[in-house]
PDB file of N, CA, C and O in Angstrom, chain B, residues numbered from 101:
ATOM      1  N   MET B 101     -24.084  15.804  11.016  1.00  0.00           N
ATOM      2  CA  MET B 101     -23.248  14.719  10.266  1.00  0.00           C
ATOM      3  C   MET B 101     -23.477  13.384  11.067  1.00  0.00           C
ATOM      4  O   MET B 101     -23.348  13.312  12.289  1.00  0.00           O
ATOM      5  N   PRO B 102     -23.801  12.420  10.316  1.00  0.00           N
ATOM      6  CA  PRO B 102     -23.884  11.078  11.023  1.00  0.00           C
ATOM      7  C   PRO B 102     -22.371  10.567  11.652  1.00  0.00           C
ATOM      8  O   PRO B 102     -21.256  10.875  11.233  1.00  0.00           O
ATOM      9  N   ALA B 103     -22.717   9.704  12.774  1.00  0.00           N
ATOM     10  CA  ALA B 103     -21.643   9.226  13.428  1.00  0.00           C
ATOM     11  C   ALA B 103     -20.548   8.359  12.226  1.00  0.00           C
ATOM     12  O   ALA B 103     -21.032   8.062  11.134  1.00  0.00           O
ATOM     13  N   ALA B 104     -19.544   8.115  12.442  1.00  0.00           N
ATOM     14  CA  ALA B 104     -18.534   7.235  11.694  1.00  0.00           C
ATOM     15  C   ALA B 104     -19.114   5.541  11.738  1.00  0.00           C
ATOM     16  O   ALA B 104     -19.421   4.868  12.722  1.00  0.00           O
ATOM     17  N   PRO B 105     -19.121   5.283  10.704  1.00  0.00           N
ATOM     18  CA  PRO B 105     -19.524   3.690  10.791  1.00  0.00           C
ATOM     19  C   PRO B 105     -18.656   2.794  11.298  1.00  0.00           C
ATOM     20  O   PRO B 105     -17.497   3.203  11.231  1.00  0.00           O
ATOM     21  N   ASP B 106     -18.805   1.489  11.888  1.00  0.00           N
ATOM     22  CA  ASP B 106     -17.962   0.448  12.205  1.00  0.00           C
ATOM     23  C   ASP B 106     -17.549  -0.420  11.000  1.00  0.00           C
ATOM     24  O   ASP B 106     -18.045  -1.481  10.620  1.00  0.00           O
ATOM     25  N   TYR B 107     -16.513   0.291  10.488  1.00  0.00           N
ATOM     26  CA  TYR B 107     -16.048  -0.383   8.980  1.00  0.00           C
ATOM     27  C   TYR B 107     -15.708  -2.006   9.454  1.00  0.00           C
ATOM     28  O   TYR B 107     -16.412  -2.888   8.961  1.00  0.00           O
ATOM     29  N   PRO B 108     -14.838  -2.304  10.222  1.00  0.00           N
ATOM     30  CA  PRO B 108     -14.479  -3.596  10.719  1.00  0.00           C
ATOM     31  C   PRO B 108     -15.477  -4.509  10.889  1.00  0.00           C
ATOM     32  O   PRO B 108     -15.367  -5.700  10.600  1.00  0.00           O
ATOM     33  N   GLN B 109     -16.662  -3.878  11.451  1.00  0.00           N
ATOM     34  CA  GLN B 109     -17.704  -4.834  11.731  1.00  0.00           C
ATOM     35  C   GLN B 109     -18.686  -5.160  10.676  1.00  0.00           C
ATOM     36  O   GLN B 109     -19.301  -6.224  10.600  1.00  0.00           O
ATOM     37  N   LEU B 110     -18.778  -4.214   9.914  1.00  0.00           N
ATOM     38  CA  LEU B 110     -19.475  -4.176   8.716  1.00  0.00           C
ATOM     39  C   LEU B 110     -18.948  -5.144   7.614  1.00  0.00           C
ATOM     40  O   LEU B 110     -19.685  -5.872   6.949  1.00  0.00           O
ATOM     41  N   ALA B 111     -17.529  -5.071   7.487  1.00  0.00           N
ATOM     42  CA  ALA B 111     -16.716  -6.102   6.577  1.00  0.00           C
ATOM     43  C   ALA B 111     -16.712  -7.494   7.097  1.00  0.00           C
ATOM     44  O   ALA B 111     -16.738  -8.474   6.354  1.00  0.00           O
ATOM     45  N   ARG B 112     -16.671  -7.566   8.657  1.00  0.00           N
ATOM     46  CA  ARG B 112     -16.969  -8.772   9.208  1.00  0.00           C
ATOM     47  C   ARG B 112     -18.335  -9.603   8.848  1.00  0.00           C
ATOM     48  O   ARG B 112     -18.435 -10.810   8.626  1.00  0.00           O
ATOM     49  N   PHE B 113     -19.205  -8.749   8.855  1.00  0.00           N
ATOM     50  CA  PHE B 113     -20.572  -9.013   8.509  1.00  0.00           C
ATOM     51  C   PHE B 113     -20.873  -9.436   7.039  1.00  0.00           C
ATOM     52  O   PHE B 113     -21.615 -10.389   6.801  1.00  0.00           O
ATOM     53  N   LEU B 114     -20.319  -8.751   6.132  1.00  0.00           N
ATOM     54  CA  LEU B 114     -20.422  -8.924   4.619  1.00  0.00           C
ATOM     55  C   LEU B 114     -19.362 -10.350   4.469  1.00  0.00           C
ATOM     56  O   LEU B 114     -19.808 -11.318   3.853  1.00  0.00           O
ATOM     57  N   ILE B 115     -17.908 -10.414   5.081  1.00  0.00           N
ATOM     58  CA  ILE B 115     -17.405 -11.464   4.500  1.00  0.00           C
ATOM     59  C   ILE B 115     -17.217 -12.969   5.277  1.00  0.00           C
ATOM     60  O   ILE B 115     -16.878 -14.034   4.762  1.00  0.00           O
ATOM     61  N   ALA B 116     -17.537 -12.698   6.613  1.00  0.00           N
ATOM     62  CA  ALA B 116     -17.512 -13.964   7.449  1.00  0.00           C
ATOM     63  C   ALA B 116     -18.352 -15.010   7.102  1.00  0.00           C
ATOM     64  O   ALA B 116     -18.032 -16.126   7.510  1.00  0.00           O
ATOM     65  N   PRO B 117     -19.410 -14.887   6.403  1.00  0.00           N
ATOM     66  CA  PRO B 117     -20.363 -16.009   5.853  1.00  0.00           C
ATOM     67  C   PRO B 117     -19.936 -16.589   4.756  1.00  0.00           C
ATOM     68  O   PRO B 117     -20.466 -17.632   4.374  1.00  0.00           O
ATOM     69  N   LEU B 118     -19.002 -16.061   4.134  1.00  0.00           N
ATOM     70  CA  LEU B 118     -18.397 -16.681   2.847  1.00  0.00           C
ATOM     71  C   LEU B 118     -17.299 -17.494   3.092  1.00  0.00           C
ATOM     72  O   LEU B 118     -16.740 -18.055   2.150  1.00  0.00           O
ATOM     73  N   LEU B 119     -16.860 -17.650   4.412  1.00  0.00           N
ATOM     74  CA  LEU B 119     -15.424 -18.412   4.959  1.00  0.00           C
ATOM     75  C   LEU B 119     -15.829 -19.646   5.414  1.00  0.00           C
ATOM     76  O   LEU B 119     -16.864 -19.752   6.072  1.00  0.00           O
ATOM     77  N   ASN B 120     -15.005 -20.771   5.089  1.00  0.00           N
ATOM     78  CA  ASN B 120     -15.062 -21.838   5.820  1.00  0.00           C
ATOM     79  C   ASN B 120     -14.970 -21.829   7.278  1.00  0.00           C
ATOM     80  O   ASN B 120     -15.743 -22.392   8.053  1.00  0.00           O
ATOM     81  N   ASP B 121     -13.933 -21.125   7.571  1.00  0.00           N
ATOM     82  CA  ASP B 121     -13.754 -20.688   9.095  1.00  0.00           C
ATOM     83  C   ASP B 121     -13.668 -19.365   9.333  1.00  0.00           C
ATOM     84  O   ASP B 121     -12.683 -18.659   9.118  1.00  0.00           O
ATOM     85  N   PRO B 122     -14.968 -18.949   9.892  1.00  0.00           N
ATOM     86  CA  PRO B 122     -14.973 -17.439  10.004  1.00  0.00           C
ATOM     87  C   PRO B 122     -13.840 -17.013  11.079  1.00  0.00           C
ATOM     88  O   PRO B 122     -13.385 -15.875  10.964  1.00  0.00           O
ATOM     89  N   THR B 123     -13.465 -17.647  11.873  1.00  0.00           N
ATOM     90  CA  THR B 123     -12.406 -17.305  12.953  1.00  0.00           C
ATOM     91  C   THR B 123     -11.266 -16.917  12.321  1.00  0.00           C
ATOM     92  O   THR B 123     -10.401 -16.291  12.935  1.00  0.00           O
ATOM     93  N   SER B 124     -11.169 -17.166  11.335  1.00  0.00           N
ATOM     94  CA  SER B 124      -9.664 -17.037  10.445  1.00  0.00           C
ATOM     95  C   SER B 124      -9.534 -15.305   9.867  1.00  0.00           C
ATOM     96  O   SER B 124      -8.494 -14.785   9.463  1.00  0.00           O
ATOM     97  N   LEU B 125     -10.733 -14.715   9.955  1.00  0.00           N
ATOM     98  CA  LEU B 125     -11.070 -13.570   9.320  1.00  0.00           C
ATOM     99  C   LEU B 125     -10.223 -12.630  10.312  1.00  0.00           C
ATOM    100  O   LEU B 125     -10.370 -12.787  11.524  1.00  0.00           O
ATOM    101  N   LYS B 126      -9.270 -11.578   9.781  1.00  0.00           N
ATOM    102  CA  LYS B 126      -8.300 -10.727  10.586  1.00  0.00           C
ATOM    103  C   LYS B 126      -8.787  -9.354   9.717  1.00  0.00           C
ATOM    104  O   LYS B 126      -8.754  -9.255   8.490  1.00  0.00           O
ATOM    105  N   LEU B 127      -9.181  -8.468  10.538  1.00  0.00           N
ATOM    106  CA  LEU B 127      -9.227  -6.978  10.145  1.00  0.00           C
ATOM    107  C   LEU B 127      -8.805  -6.120  10.976  1.00  0.00           C
ATOM    108  O   LEU B 127      -8.843  -6.152  12.206  1.00  0.00           O
ATOM    109  N   ASP B 128      -8.268  -5.095  10.059  1.00  0.00           N
ATOM    110  CA  ASP B 128      -7.450  -3.883  10.617  1.00  0.00           C
ATOM    111  C   ASP B 128      -7.753  -2.596   9.749  1.00  0.00           C
ATOM    112  O   ASP B 128      -7.687  -2.475   8.526  1.00  0.00           O
ATOM    113  N   CYS B 129      -8.088  -1.705  10.671  1.00  0.00           N
ATOM    114  CA  CYS B 129      -8.751  -0.544  10.133  1.00  0.00           C
ATOM    115  C   CYS B 129      -8.085   0.599  10.637  1.00  0.00           C
ATOM    116  O   CYS B 129      -7.978   0.793  11.848  1.00  0.00           O
ATOM    117  N   GLU B 130      -7.582   1.455   9.682  1.00  0.00           N
ATOM    118  CA  GLU B 130      -6.791   2.706   9.972  1.00  0.00           C
ATOM    119  C   GLU B 130      -7.425   3.966   9.414  1.00  0.00           C
ATOM    120  O   GLU B 130      -7.807   4.039   8.246  1.00  0.00           O
ATOM    121  N   ARG B 131      -7.522   4.955  10.293  1.00  0.00           N
ATOM    122  CA  ARG B 131      -8.143   5.987   9.753  1.00  0.00           C
ATOM    123  C   ARG B 131      -7.429   7.355   9.726  1.00  0.00           C
ATOM    124  O   ARG B 131      -6.758   7.618  10.723  1.00  0.00           O
ATOM    125  N   ASN B 132      -7.469   8.161   8.845  1.00  0.00           N
ATOM    126  CA  ASN B 132      -6.921   9.688   8.516  1.00  0.00           C
ATOM    127  C   ASN B 132      -8.055  10.489   8.787  1.00  0.00           C
ATOM    128  O   ASN B 132      -8.907  10.640   7.911  1.00  0.00           O
ATOM    129  N   LEU B 133      -8.164  11.012   9.886  1.00  0.00           N
ATOM    130  CA  LEU B 133      -9.184  11.895  10.182  1.00  0.00           C
ATOM    131  C   LEU B 133      -9.236  13.223   9.461  1.00  0.00           C
ATOM    132  O   LEU B 133     -10.254  13.731   8.992  1.00  0.00           O
ATOM    133  N   ALA B 134      -7.749  13.831   9.426  1.00  0.00           N
ATOM    134  CA  ALA B 134      -7.720  14.967   8.619  1.00  0.00           C
ATOM    135  C   ALA B 134      -8.089  14.936   7.068  1.00  0.00           C
ATOM    136  O   ALA B 134      -8.665  15.838   6.461  1.00  0.00           O
ATOM    137  N   ARG B 135      -7.652  13.741   6.554  1.00  0.00           N
ATOM    138  CA  ARG B 135      -8.072  13.716   5.298  1.00  0.00           C
ATOM    139  C   ARG B 135      -9.364  12.799   4.867  1.00  0.00           C
ATOM    140  O   ARG B 135      -9.841  12.696   3.737  1.00  0.00           O
ATOM    141  N   GLN B 136      -9.727  12.265   5.877  1.00  0.00           N
ATOM    142  CA  GLN B 136     -11.199  11.554   5.769  1.00  0.00           C
ATOM    143  C   GLN B 136     -10.797  10.117   5.037  1.00  0.00           C
ATOM    144  O   GLN B 136     -11.542   9.645   4.178  1.00  0.00           O
ATOM    145  N   ARG B 137      -9.897   9.632   5.330  1.00  0.00           N
ATOM    146  CA  ARG B 137      -9.699   8.601   4.344  1.00  0.00           C
ATOM    147  C   ARG B 137      -9.604   7.096   5.398  1.00  0.00           C
ATOM    148  O   ARG B 137      -9.323   7.157   6.595  1.00  0.00           O
ATOM    149  N   VAL B 138      -9.807   6.215   4.893  1.00  0.00           N
ATOM    150  CA  VAL B 138      -9.973   5.133   5.941  1.00  0.00           C
ATOM    151  C   VAL B 138      -9.426   3.733   5.033  1.00  0.00           C
ATOM    152  O   VAL B 138      -9.960   3.441   3.964  1.00  0.00           O
ATOM    153  N   TRP B 139      -8.453   3.041   5.538  1.00  0.00           N
ATOM    154  CA  TRP B 139      -7.788   1.906   5.131  1.00  0.00           C
ATOM    155  C   TRP B 139      -8.155   0.701   5.754  1.00  0.00           C
ATOM    156  O   TRP B 139      -7.875   0.483   6.933  1.00  0.00           O
ATOM    157  N   LEU B 140      -8.829  -0.182   4.966  1.00  0.00           N
ATOM    158  CA  LEU B 140      -9.350  -1.431   5.800  1.00  0.00           C
ATOM    159  C   LEU B 140      -8.605  -2.490   4.944  1.00  0.00           C
ATOM    160  O   LEU B 140      -8.489  -2.510   3.719  1.00  0.00           O
ATOM    161  N   ARG B 141      -8.042  -3.522   6.029  1.00  0.00           N
ATOM    162  CA  ARG B 141      -7.354  -4.436   5.596  1.00  0.00           C
ATOM    163  C   ARG B 141      -7.626  -5.501   6.117  1.00  0.00           C
ATOM    164  O   ARG B 141      -7.447  -5.788   7.300  1.00  0.00           O
ATOM    165  N   VAL B 142      -8.288  -6.480   4.904  1.00  0.00           N
ATOM    166  CA  VAL B 142      -8.641  -7.862   5.619  1.00  0.00           C
ATOM    167  C   VAL B 142      -7.895  -9.103   4.832  1.00  0.00           C
ATOM    168  O   VAL B 142      -7.591  -9.222   3.645  1.00  0.00           O
ATOM    169  N   ALA B 143      -7.714 -10.002   5.992  1.00  0.00           N
ATOM    170  CA  ALA B 143      -6.869 -11.349   5.947  1.00  0.00           C
ATOM    171  C   ALA B 143      -7.795 -12.335   6.093  1.00  0.00           C
ATOM    172  O   ALA B 143      -8.817 -12.098   6.737  1.00  0.00           O
ATOM    173  N   PHE B 144      -7.551 -13.727   5.451  1.00  0.00           N
ATOM    174  CA  PHE B 144      -8.194 -14.634   5.477  1.00  0.00           C
ATOM    175  C   PHE B 144      -7.423 -15.942   4.898  1.00  0.00           C
ATOM    176  O   PHE B 144      -6.459 -15.833   4.140  1.00  0.00           O
ATOM    177  N   GLU B 145      -7.902 -17.088   5.298  1.00  0.00           N
ATOM    178  CA  GLU B 145      -7.214 -18.212   4.766  1.00  0.00           C
ATOM    179  C   GLU B 145      -7.358 -18.145   3.247  1.00  0.00           C
ATOM    180  O   GLU B 145      -8.364 -17.758   2.653  1.00  0.00           O
ATOM    181  N   GLY B 146      -6.153 -18.597   2.663  1.00  0.00           N
ATOM    182  CA  GLY B 146      -6.044 -18.505   0.955  1.00  0.00           C
ATOM    183  C   GLY B 146      -7.038 -19.481   0.500  1.00  0.00           C
ATOM    184  O   GLY B 146      -7.530 -19.286  -0.612  1.00  0.00           O
ATOM    185  N   THR B 147      -7.447 -20.592   1.239  1.00  0.00           N
ATOM    186  CA  THR B 147      -8.202 -21.623   0.675  1.00  0.00           C
ATOM    187  C   THR B 147      -9.702 -20.999   0.331  1.00  0.00           C
ATOM    188  O   THR B 147     -10.585 -21.588  -0.293  1.00  0.00           O
ATOM    189  N   ASP B 148      -9.768 -19.760   0.848  1.00  0.00           N
ATOM    190  CA  ASP B 148     -11.431 -19.266   0.857  1.00  0.00           C
ATOM    191  C   ASP B 148     -11.333 -17.804  -0.115  1.00  0.00           C
ATOM    192  O   ASP B 148     -12.195 -16.931  -0.212  1.00  0.00           O
ATOM    193  N   LYS B 149      -9.997 -17.863  -0.778  1.00  0.00           N
ATOM    194  CA  LYS B 149     -10.092 -16.645  -1.604  1.00  0.00           C
ATOM    195  C   LYS B 149     -11.337 -16.733  -2.921  1.00  0.00           C
ATOM    196  O   LYS B 149     -12.181 -15.903  -3.260  1.00  0.00           O
ATOM    197  N   GLY B 150     -11.114 -17.704  -3.300  1.00  0.00           N
ATOM    198  CA  GLY B 150     -12.408 -18.116  -4.383  1.00  0.00           C
ATOM    199  C   GLY B 150     -13.740 -17.724  -4.152  1.00  0.00           C
ATOM    200  O   GLY B 150     -14.424 -17.031  -4.905  1.00  0.00           O
ATOM    201  N   ARG B 151     -14.173 -18.349  -2.742  1.00  0.00           N
ATOM    202  CA  ARG B 151     -15.422 -17.795  -2.180  1.00  0.00           C
ATOM    203  C   ARG B 151     -15.596 -16.177  -1.934  1.00  0.00           C
ATOM    204  O   ARG B 151     -16.703 -15.649  -2.032  1.00  0.00           O
ATOM    205  N   VAL B 152     -14.720 -15.631  -1.693  1.00  0.00           N
ATOM    206  CA  VAL B 152     -14.656 -14.227  -1.364  1.00  0.00           C
ATOM    207  C   VAL B 152     -14.794 -13.433  -2.507  1.00  0.00           C
ATOM    208  O   VAL B 152     -15.676 -12.586  -2.646  1.00  0.00           O
ATOM    209  N   PHE B 153     -13.742 -13.758  -3.501  1.00  0.00           N
ATOM    210  CA  PHE B 153     -14.000 -12.811  -4.870  1.00  0.00           C
ATOM    211  C   PHE B 153     -15.034 -13.351  -5.595  1.00  0.00           C
ATOM    212  O   PHE B 153     -15.697 -12.535  -6.236  1.00  0.00           O
ATOM    213  N   GLY B 154     -15.360 -14.545  -5.669  1.00  0.00           N
ATOM    214  CA  GLY B 154     -16.746 -14.717  -6.685  1.00  0.00           C
ATOM    215  C   GLY B 154     -16.155 -14.867  -8.050  1.00  0.00           C
ATOM    216  O   GLY B 154     -15.030 -14.591  -8.467  1.00  0.00           O
ATOM    217  N   ARG B 155     -17.230 -15.388  -8.651  1.00  0.00           N
ATOM    218  CA  ARG B 155     -17.102 -15.752 -10.286  1.00  0.00           C
ATOM    219  C   ARG B 155     -16.662 -14.340 -11.019  1.00  0.00           C
ATOM    220  O   ARG B 155     -17.483 -13.435 -11.166  1.00  0.00           O
ATOM    221  N   GLY B 156     -15.737 -14.266 -11.321  1.00  0.00           N
ATOM    222  CA  GLY B 156     -15.326 -12.833 -12.161  1.00  0.00           C
ATOM    223  C   GLY B 156     -14.949 -11.600 -11.283  1.00  0.00           C
ATOM    224  O   GLY B 156     -14.699 -10.483 -11.735  1.00  0.00           O
ATOM    225  N   GLY B 157     -14.942 -11.993  -9.826  1.00  0.00           N
ATOM    226  CA  GLY B 157     -14.885 -10.902  -9.066  1.00  0.00           C
ATOM    227  C   GLY B 157     -15.895 -10.242  -8.598  1.00  0.00           C
ATOM    228  O   GLY B 157     -15.785  -9.141  -8.057  1.00  0.00           O
ATOM    229  N   ARG B 158     -16.967 -10.858  -8.765  1.00  0.00           N
ATOM    230  CA  ARG B 158     -18.490 -10.164  -8.422  1.00  0.00           C
ATOM    231  C   ARG B 158     -18.550  -9.867  -7.007  1.00  0.00           C
ATOM    232  O   ARG B 158     -18.902  -8.745  -6.644  1.00  0.00           O
ATOM    233  N   THR B 159     -18.288 -10.626  -6.304  1.00  0.00           N
ATOM    234  CA  THR B 159     -18.625 -10.889  -4.904  1.00  0.00           C
ATOM    235  C   THR B 159     -17.791  -9.849  -4.250  1.00  0.00           C
ATOM    236  O   THR B 159     -18.349  -9.050  -3.498  1.00  0.00           O
ATOM    237  N   ILE B 160     -16.303  -9.765  -4.493  1.00  0.00           N
ATOM    238  CA  ILE B 160     -15.728  -8.701  -3.831  1.00  0.00           C
ATOM    239  C   ILE B 160     -16.047  -7.194  -4.316  1.00  0.00           C
ATOM    240  O   ILE B 160     -16.103  -6.235  -3.547  1.00  0.00           O
ATOM    241  N   GLN B 161     -16.222  -7.143  -5.541  1.00  0.00           N
ATOM    242  CA  GLN B 161     -16.931  -5.860  -5.982  1.00  0.00           C
ATOM    243  C   GLN B 161     -18.157  -5.326  -5.262  1.00  0.00           C
ATOM    244  O   GLN B 161     -18.435  -4.152  -5.019  1.00  0.00           O
ATOM    245  N   ALA B 162     -18.865  -6.484  -4.959  1.00  0.00           N
ATOM    246  CA  ALA B 162     -20.170  -6.106  -4.530  1.00  0.00           C
ATOM    247  C   ALA B 162     -19.748  -5.636  -2.914  1.00  0.00           C
ATOM    248  O   ALA B 162     -20.266  -4.625  -2.440  1.00  0.00           O
ATOM    249  N   ILE B 163     -19.016  -6.247  -2.319  1.00  0.00           N
ATOM    250  CA  ILE B 163     -18.592  -5.854  -1.136  1.00  0.00           C
ATOM    251  C   ILE B 163     -17.840  -4.557  -0.775  1.00  0.00           C
ATOM    252  O   ILE B 163     -17.964  -3.914   0.267  1.00  0.00           O
ATOM    253  N   ARG B 164     -17.031  -4.285  -1.835  1.00  0.00           N
ATOM    254  CA  ARG B 164     -16.099  -2.998  -1.766  1.00  0.00           C
ATOM    255  C   ARG B 164     -17.221  -1.796  -2.142  1.00  0.00           C
ATOM    256  O   ARG B 164     -17.126  -0.677  -1.638  1.00  0.00           O
ATOM    257  N   ALA B 165     -18.278  -2.151  -3.071  1.00  0.00           N
ATOM    258  CA  ALA B 165     -19.541  -1.155  -3.133  1.00  0.00           C
ATOM    259  C   ALA B 165     -20.188  -0.723  -2.147  1.00  0.00           C
ATOM    260  O   ALA B 165     -20.532   0.445  -1.971  1.00  0.00           O
ATOM    261  N   VAL B 166     -20.423  -1.798  -1.327  1.00  0.00           N
ATOM    262  CA  VAL B 166     -21.392  -1.412  -0.030  1.00  0.00           C
ATOM    263  C   VAL B 166     -20.367  -0.806   0.881  1.00  0.00           C
ATOM    264  O   VAL B 166     -20.828   0.134   1.527  1.00  0.00           O
ATOM    265  N   LEU B 167     -19.015  -1.097   1.133  1.00  0.00           N
ATOM    266  CA  LEU B 167     -18.231  -0.329   2.108  1.00  0.00           C
ATOM    267  C   LEU B 167     -18.049   1.086   1.403  1.00  0.00           C
ATOM    268  O   LEU B 167     -18.213   2.050   2.150  1.00  0.00           O
ATOM    269  N   ALA B 168     -17.810   1.291   0.391  1.00  0.00           N
ATOM    270  CA  ALA B 168     -17.553   2.321  -0.155  1.00  0.00           C
ATOM    271  C   ALA B 168     -18.747   3.276  -0.398  1.00  0.00           C
ATOM    272  O   ALA B 168     -18.538   4.486  -0.497  1.00  0.00           O
ATOM    273  N   ALA B 169     -20.048   2.737  -0.500  1.00  0.00           N
ATOM    274  CA  ALA B 169     -21.220   3.853  -0.173  1.00  0.00           C
ATOM    275  C   ALA B 169     -21.220   4.062   1.187  1.00  0.00           C
ATOM    276  O   ALA B 169     -21.376   5.246   1.485  1.00  0.00           O
ATOM    277  N   THR B 170     -21.092   3.273   2.145  1.00  0.00           N
ATOM    278  CA  THR B 170     -21.327   3.482   3.685  1.00  0.00           C
ATOM    279  C   THR B 170     -20.250   4.744   3.880  1.00  0.00           C
ATOM    280  O   THR B 170     -20.493   5.837   4.392  1.00  0.00           O
ATOM    281  N   ALA B 171     -19.084   4.308   3.362  1.00  0.00           N
ATOM    282  CA  ALA B 171     -18.146   5.688   3.674  1.00  0.00           C
ATOM    283  C   ALA B 171     -18.179   7.120   3.046  1.00  0.00           C
ATOM    284  O   ALA B 171     -17.630   8.171   3.378  1.00  0.00           O
ATOM    285  N   GLN B 172     -19.092   6.755   1.930  1.00  0.00           N
ATOM    286  CA  GLN B 172     -19.577   8.190   1.031  1.00  0.00           C
ATOM    287  C   GLN B 172     -20.360   9.102   1.909  1.00  0.00           C
ATOM    288  O   GLN B 172     -20.159  10.305   2.072  1.00  0.00           O
ATOM    289  N   LEU B 173     -21.455   8.222   2.556  1.00  0.00           N
ATOM    290  CA  LEU B 173     -22.500   8.690   3.593  1.00  0.00           C
ATOM    291  C   LEU B 173     -21.952   9.742   4.550  1.00  0.00           C
ATOM    292  O   LEU B 173     -22.493  10.783   4.921  1.00  0.00           O
ATOM    293  N   VAL B 174     -20.883   9.294   4.836  1.00  0.00           N
ATOM    294  CA  VAL B 174     -20.264  10.011   5.970  1.00  0.00           C
ATOM    295  C   VAL B 174     -18.903  11.074   5.357  1.00  0.00           C
ATOM    296  O   VAL B 174     -18.081  11.592   6.114  1.00  0.00           O
ATOM    297  N   GLY B 175     -18.903  11.216   4.058  1.00  0.00           N
ATOM    298  CA  GLY B 175     -17.827  11.876   3.860  1.00  0.00           C
ATOM    299  C   GLY B 175     -16.390  11.227   3.855  1.00  0.00           C
ATOM    300  O   GLY B 175     -15.421  11.980   3.761  1.00  0.00           O
ATOM    301  N   ASP B 176     -16.234  10.059   3.937  1.00  0.00           N
ATOM    302  CA  ASP B 176     -15.081   9.258   4.087  1.00  0.00           C
ATOM    303  C   ASP B 176     -14.620   8.643   2.589  1.00  0.00           C
ATOM    304  O   ASP B 176     -15.510   8.449   1.760  1.00  0.00           O
ATOM    305  N   THR B 177     -13.573   8.415   2.336  1.00  0.00           N
ATOM    306  CA  THR B 177     -12.996   7.633   1.377  1.00  0.00           C
ATOM    307  C   THR B 177     -12.439   6.185   1.735  1.00  0.00           C
ATOM    308  O   THR B 177     -11.559   6.112   2.593  1.00  0.00           O
ATOM    309  N   LEU B 178     -12.859   5.153   1.182  1.00  0.00           N
ATOM    310  CA  LEU B 178     -12.453   3.857   1.992  1.00  0.00           C
ATOM    311  C   LEU B 178     -11.594   2.967   0.879  1.00  0.00           C
ATOM    312  O   LEU B 178     -12.043   2.685  -0.232  1.00  0.00           O
ATOM    313  N   TYR B 179     -10.431   2.618   1.311  1.00  0.00           N
ATOM    314  CA  TYR B 179      -9.622   1.835   0.563  1.00  0.00           C
ATOM    315  C   TYR B 179      -9.639   0.389   0.928  1.00  0.00           C
ATOM    316  O   TYR B 179      -9.213   0.171   2.062  1.00  0.00           O
ATOM    317  N   LEU B 180      -9.987  -0.550   0.312  1.00  0.00           N
ATOM    318  CA  LEU B 180     -10.072  -2.030   0.627  1.00  0.00           C
ATOM    319  C   LEU B 180      -8.778  -2.785   0.168  1.00  0.00           C
ATOM    320  O   LEU B 180      -8.402  -2.890  -0.999  1.00  0.00           O
ATOM    321  N   GLU B 181      -8.143  -3.306   1.306  1.00  0.00           N
ATOM    322  CA  GLU B 181      -6.849  -4.264   0.859  1.00  0.00           C
ATOM    323  C   GLU B 181      -7.131  -5.413   1.336  1.00  0.00           C
ATOM    324  O   GLU B 181      -7.434  -5.467   2.528  1.00  0.00           O
ATOM    325  N   ILE B 182      -7.107  -6.706   0.489  1.00  0.00           N
ATOM    326  CA  ILE B 182      -7.267  -7.949   0.702  1.00  0.00           C
ATOM    327  C   ILE B 182      -5.979  -8.936   0.748  1.00  0.00           C
ATOM    328  O   ILE B 182      -5.078  -9.014  -0.086  1.00  0.00           O
ATOM    329  N   TYR B 183      -6.128  -9.610   1.856  1.00  0.00           N
ATOM    330  CA  TYR B 183      -4.840 -10.230   1.685  1.00  0.00           C
ATOM    331  C   TYR B 183      -5.252 -11.850   2.053  1.00  0.00           C
ATOM    332  O   TYR B 183      -5.887 -12.168   3.058  1.00  0.00           O
ATOM    333  N   GLY B 184      -4.750 -12.799   1.021  1.00  0.00           N
ATOM    334  CA  GLY B 184      -5.587 -14.003   0.788  1.00  0.00           C
ATOM    335  C   GLY B 184      -4.772 -15.229   2.182  1.00  0.00           C
ATOM    336  O   GLY B 184      -5.382 -16.223   2.575  1.00  0.00           O
ATOM    337  N   ASP B 185      -3.774 -14.953   2.554  1.00  0.00           N
ATOM    338  CA  ASP B 185      -3.406 -15.514   3.787  1.00  0.00           C
ATOM    339  C   ASP B 185      -3.054 -14.523   4.887  1.00  0.00           C
ATOM    340  O   ASP B 185      -2.689 -13.357   4.737  1.00  0.00           O
ATOM    341  N   ARG B 186      -3.243 -15.254   6.115  1.00  0.00           N
ATOM    342  CA  ARG B 186      -3.234 -14.423   7.348  1.00  0.00           C
ATOM    343  C   ARG B 186      -1.611 -14.071   7.482  1.00  0.00           C
ATOM    344  O   ARG B 186      -1.204 -13.378   8.414  1.00  0.00           O
TER     345      ARG B 186
END
């Protein structure tokens, strides 16, 4: 079985370039090893919400798809929660 991915680092790689101030990005990752579930909480400045979500939510859906596919490779289920303000 492959090693567990670094979900916060992957999320930072995908989201930080979209932000006006990448240092405002805050990530929290909680794992439940028994049930193979991962909760990834992301917070950033509210002014960047439109850039992260994209037109019609396409950008955030693509980010969710990449994270979910990565989790699926190792048998995890990933839940992504977005907070517009820190």
